[in-house]
N, C-alpha and C positions, 0 to 999 in steps of 0.2 A: 557217853555220846553212842547213836545207833551208830550201827555197824550195817554194811550190806552182806548179803549170802553169795554164796558162791555162784558164780557168773552163769550156770545153767538153771540155778533157782530164780538169780535174778531175773533173766529172760522170762521163764515162766511168770513171775508176779509182773513182768511187763504185759503179758498176753493178757493175764488176768485183769488189771485195769484199764488198760485198751477196750476189752472187751465191756467192762459195767459202764465206763463212758461212752459208748456206741450205742447201748441200751438207752442210758440215761438221754442221749442226744438224739433219739427218734421222737423225742417232743419236740424237738426243734424240727422234724420232720415236718409231723405235722402243723407245727406252727406255719412253715410257711406252705405247705398245702392249703392248708385252711385261708391263708391272708391271697395267696395266687389262685386259688380257682374261680376267684370272680370275673378274672380276666375276661376267656374265652364263654360265660355266660351273657357279661354286662351288657352286649345290643341286644341279644335275644330277652334279655329279664325285661329289657326299658323297653323293648316291644310288645311284650306280651302285659305288662302292667301299665302299658303305656304312662311312661314316667319324664316329668319335667327335668331339664338339667341339674336343678338345684335337688329335687327327690335322687335322682338317680346317684350324684353324690354322696348323698347320704346313705342309702342303698348300698351302696358300694364300702362305705366306710364306717356302717353301724356296729360294723363288728368291731371295732377299735374301741368304742366304748365299752363293751364287757373286757376287751385286750386292758384296757386302765383299771377296770374294778377290778379283775382276778389278779392282776399283778399288784394291786394295792394290797390286798387282803391273804395274797399267797404266802408272803414271808410269817407273819402272826401265825398262820393257819400252821406250816412247814413248822415253826419252834414249838407246836402246840404237838402236832400228829405226829411229826417226821415227815421230810423229806419222800422219801418212798409212796406212803399214802398220797399225799398232796398228786403225786405222778399218775395216781390210780385214777384219781378225782377227776383229773384234766383229762383222761382219754376217756371216760363216762361222757364227757359234754362234749369231747368232740363226737363220738357216737351218734348222741344224742340229736347234735347241731345236724350231721351231715343228710341224714335218713329227714328231720323235720324240715331241711332248707330245701330238698328236692322235691318235697312232697307241698311246698307251699301253697295256698290256696289262694292269696294275696300277698301287696308288698307289705302289710301289716305282719301279718306273721312270717314273710321270710326275714325282715328283720329282725323280730324276737328271736327268730332261730340262729341267726347270725350274730346275736348278741351273746346266747348261751356257748354257741361256739369259742366267741371272742372271750369269755371268761376262761375256758380253757387252754387257750392260746397265750391269754395273760399269766396264767398260774406257770405254765409251762416255760415261759420266758424268765421268771425269775428263777424257778427251781432247778432247772437243768445246768447252767454257769452256775449256780450255788454250790450244787451237789459235786457236779465235775471238779471245781476248785477244791472243794472240800476233801474230796479220794486222791486229790494227784498230788505225787510228789514234783518238788519246787522245778526239778530238772529239767521236766515234760511237760510242765505244768500249762504252758501256753499252746503246744499244739495241741494236746488235749481238751484245753478250752475251746481252742477254733474249731472242734469237733461239731460244736452249737451251730455255728455258724455252715459248717460245710452240709450239717444236717438242714438246714433250713433253707439254703440253694439249690441244694436236692429234692427238699420237697418242693419248691418253687419250680423247678426244673419238670419232677413228676406232674402235677398237678397240669402243667401248660402242655405238657407232652399227652396225659389224658384227657383234656380239652381239645386237643389237635384230632386225636384219634376219633376222640365219641362224632364231634362237628365232620370229620370226614367219611365215614360209616355212614353216618345219616344223611351225608348229603346236606348238612349246614346244623346250625345250633338251633333253628327254631323247628326243625323236622323231626317228627316223631321217630322214637328208636325202639326201644322194647315195651312190651307192655302200655303200650300206648302212651307213653309217657316223653317229653320231647327231650332231646338231645343235652339240653342247657341243663335239665334237671338231675341226669345223671352223674353230670357234671360234679353235681355236690353229694350225690349218692356215694360217689367213689372214694369217698374221704372216709367210709366204714373201716375198708379194708386194713389201713394204715393204723386206725384209730383202735382197732382189735388186736393189733400183731404190737401198737406200744403198750395197752393192757398190759398183754402176756407178759411182755418184757420187765415190765417195771415191778411184777411178782416174783422176778426170781433174783433182784439187785440189795446187794446187802443196804445196811441204813450207813448215814454218814458217821464215821466215828466221830466228829465235832458234836453234832445232835447225840449220839448215843453217850460221850462225856459229860455236856451238859444235863442229862438227864440221870446223873449217877450209874449210868451202865459200862462200868469201865472193862467188864472183862468182853464184854458185847465188842467196845472199841477195841480193847486190846487183839482181839482176834480177827478183826477186817483191817488194822493196820498189820497184822502178823502175814494174812494171807494175801493182799491184794498190793502191798507196799514193799513188801519185799526187805526187811529190817531184821535185825535178831534181838535185840532189845526195844522195846519201845517204851520204856520207862520216863525215858526224857523227853518224847514226844507227845506223853501221855501227860505230862507236868505242864510243859509248853502249851498244850489246850485249856489246860485248867485254870493255869495264869490269865489264859485270854479270854476267857468265858467267865472271869470270876465276877463280871457284872450283869451276864446273860438271865439270871434267874429272874430281873428286876428290867429287864429291858421292856422298852417302849419306843412310843414313834418321838416321846418328850427327849431321847437320848439324844436322836438325830438334831438339836438344837444348839444352836453357836452364837455368838456374837455379835457374827456378821450376816445382817440380813435374815438372823432368825434359825439359820440350820451353819451346822460345823463346815467350813470349806472343805473337806473332801466329800461332802454329800455335796455339794453344789457343782464340785467337778464330773461328780458322776449325773449328774440332774443335765449338765451342758454334753456331757458327750453324747448323751442318750438322743438333746434335743437336735444338736448337729448331726446328729447322723440320720435323722428322718429330715430336716429343713435341707440337705444338698436335694431332694428330689426322690430318692431313689425308687421310692413305692410307685412312684407316678410311673414308672417304666414299667415294673410289672402287674400293676394293678390296670394299666389307660394302654399299654404298648400297641394292643391288637387295632385299638379302636384309634388313635394316635398314627399306623400304619395306613390303616384303612383310609383316613383322611389326606393322607396324601399320597393316595392310589392305587395300593395295594389293595386285590380284593381278599375276602375273608380268609382263604386258605393261603396264600401267602401271608397276610399279616403275621396269622398263627404262626406259621412256619420262622418266620423272623424274629418271634417273639422267644420260641424253643431255643431257635439257636443263641440268641442274647443267654438264654438261662445256660444252656451249656457250657458258653464263654463265662459263666459267675462262676461255674462250679471248678473249670479249669484252674483260674486266677485264686480262688478260695483256697485249695491244693495247694499252690504255690506260696500262699501267703503262711499254711500251717508249717510248712517248711522254713521259712524265714523267720516266723515269731520269736522264734527261741534263738535264734542265731544272732539276729542284729536289733531286735530289740521292738517296741511298742511305740515309743515316739517316731524314728525314724518313719515308719512304714507310715505313721499316720498324716507326717508332715509330707511324705511324697504324695500320699494318695488325695490330701487334701488341694494340694499344688495340679495335681492331673485331673482332679475333677474339676476345679476353675476351668483350666482352659477348655477341656471339652464342654461343659455346659457354656460356656461363653461360645465357644464356636456355633454349638445349635440355637444358641438364642440369634446370632447375624444369617445363618442359614436360614432361620422361619420368617426373617426380616424380609428377605427376600420370595416369600410366599406370594404367591396368587391367591386372594381370598375368592370362596366361594359360595352363594347362597344355596344352600339346602333347599329342597320342596318345602318341608317344614319351618321353616323361616332361620332356622339356624344358621351359622356360616363356619367353615373347616376351610383350613389351610392346603393350597396343590402346590408342592413342590415338584420341579421339572428337573432331568437334569442333572448337573453338576451339584445342584443345593440340594437335592436330595440325597445323592450318593455322600455329600459333604454330611450329612443329618444323620444320614446310617451310620456309619463311621464314628461320627461324632457321640451316639449313642450309646456305641459298643464300648470305645474308648471309656466314658463315663463308668459305666459297668465294669470296666477291666480297675482301674484306680480303685473304684470303691468295694471291688470283691477282695481287692487283694491290702485292704488297707480298714478303713472306715467300718465294714462289714464283719469280718471276723473280731479285728483289732480290739472295739467296742462291747464286745461282750467275754473278752480275754478280762479287760481290767474291770470291768465290774464287778467281777468274781473275786478280783486282788486287789483291789485298790483299798477295801472296807476294811476294817478290823473286825475280828471276831465278834467283838463285843454288838455290833451295829448291823452286823452283815446283812442278816436278813431282812430289817427293819429298811436299811440304806438302798439294799436292790430293789424292795418293793416298792418305795420312792421313786429312784431310779429309772426304772421300768416302768409306772405308771407316766410317768413325763415321755416318754420315749412314745408309750401309747399316744396320749394325746395329742403330743406332736407329728403323729404320723395321720390322726385322727384330723387335724387341720390342716396338713398338706393333701391329703385324698380328697376331704370334702372342698377343697379349695379349688381344686384342680379345673374342673368341668367349667367354674366361674373365671380360672383364671384365663383357659383356653379361649374362653369369649372375648375377654379384653385383647388377648394377643398372645402365641406360643413365645413370641421373642418376648414378652413381659415375664409368663411363667418362666423360663431359662434363665431370664436375666435374675429372676428373682433366686433361684437357686444356687445358681453361679457366685451370688454377693454373699452366699452363708457358706459356701464353699470356703472363700475367701479368710472368712470371720474364723472359722473352724480352724485352721492354715495357723492363726495369731494364736487362737487360743490355746493350742497342740502346744505352741513355742514356747508359752507365758507360763501356762498353770498347771499342763498335766506332768506327773512324775511317771519315772522309768522303773517297772517291777520285774525286768527279766531276770529269773535265776533266785529270787527272794522267796524264803518261807513265809504263808500268810501270818504266822504265830512273830516271827520276824519284825513286820509291817506293823502288826498290832502293838507290839512294844512300844517300836518309837512312834507311832498315834500318841500312846499314852504318856511319854514321854513330854511329848508338843503340848500334852492338854494341863502336864503337870506345874 
């Protein structure tokens, strides 16, 4: 059995493992930044390129098509090249997208550059949780895996704060800022800075020990486990990894197949976790919240400020989730989150049913909330963010890094992440149309899926708190035997 080192060495190992997990989670920061930066730019972009509601929805969510593609191919690519090289590729894609989007000549090339950035986002969404799960000791894996979500929400906050700052400096997102470029264009270009930081940080990361064992690089894997996990004798751990990876050399998407609806049950659990995370409508808040709050009476500056406050709330509750996930477990957090989201989304639907429809100059309609119902909608929206941020936001990423056995993890994560991005695309693209039907319909739709998510977790999602990845792999093999 492996034995822990003395307390001083143990603490040093904890600092090291936290350090490399924070560096890996920077991909989540860019993930959040890239997906949220559109929030402050969407109205100016719509005006600049004279977009219809349908085209606006597609322009906003087009990056998600790249995300799905990047997620799909990231797993096989990571198995071939390693986790760290894929992080470097993602950083390069982020950098290219930020500059290209900011200098776009029209909506067509803007969409192309957003899709390129989406490839990086999708790759990061697969690699970061896989890498963190593979280097983390079981006793703190939940908290370390939650760093991915903390990085995502911090990236969202940074993007929204950057948007608000640039719009305020210029006097509006449509106004010129530096070098003759409008403020909304600088919102995209600002992403170049974290993209470069992510690339530099990734260069300093050790490779995943499980990838190294799979490639027969035992000495390197031993060094990583000794330096970063704080155990003296790693032979048992190496042997456990070798057992769990015994079929990895021939792993393909065929290994995900099962007798129920074509896939293994655990793969379906991962897919449905991903879909429910998006179908509750969380990204509507972060993609369209500025537009939403302007539609109910706030000016652009106040709407951006509200969105930034909502993002800060998301960061705070994610930190709370990190403190709780290894104490009370994954399932309790998800169940509480689902119940809270159902109640808050239902409240938003009721609030908007009391809105007055206003016909805009361009012929479109928007909701006008006043007094009590405006306050109720604002409180309910932030309550929704709280319940999501303390549960489905971080915990889904934790589970996606844990529930899949080692011999199918990369492929299964790719499929689950691709499903998540396609679900995100469907929700984000449909919101402008949903809002034309009515915000009561939109938030009622999301509330319905919050209720379904509760039933799904209660009946299908396993608890993984405190279990080594290799133990779960062995359990999976027994079930398949």
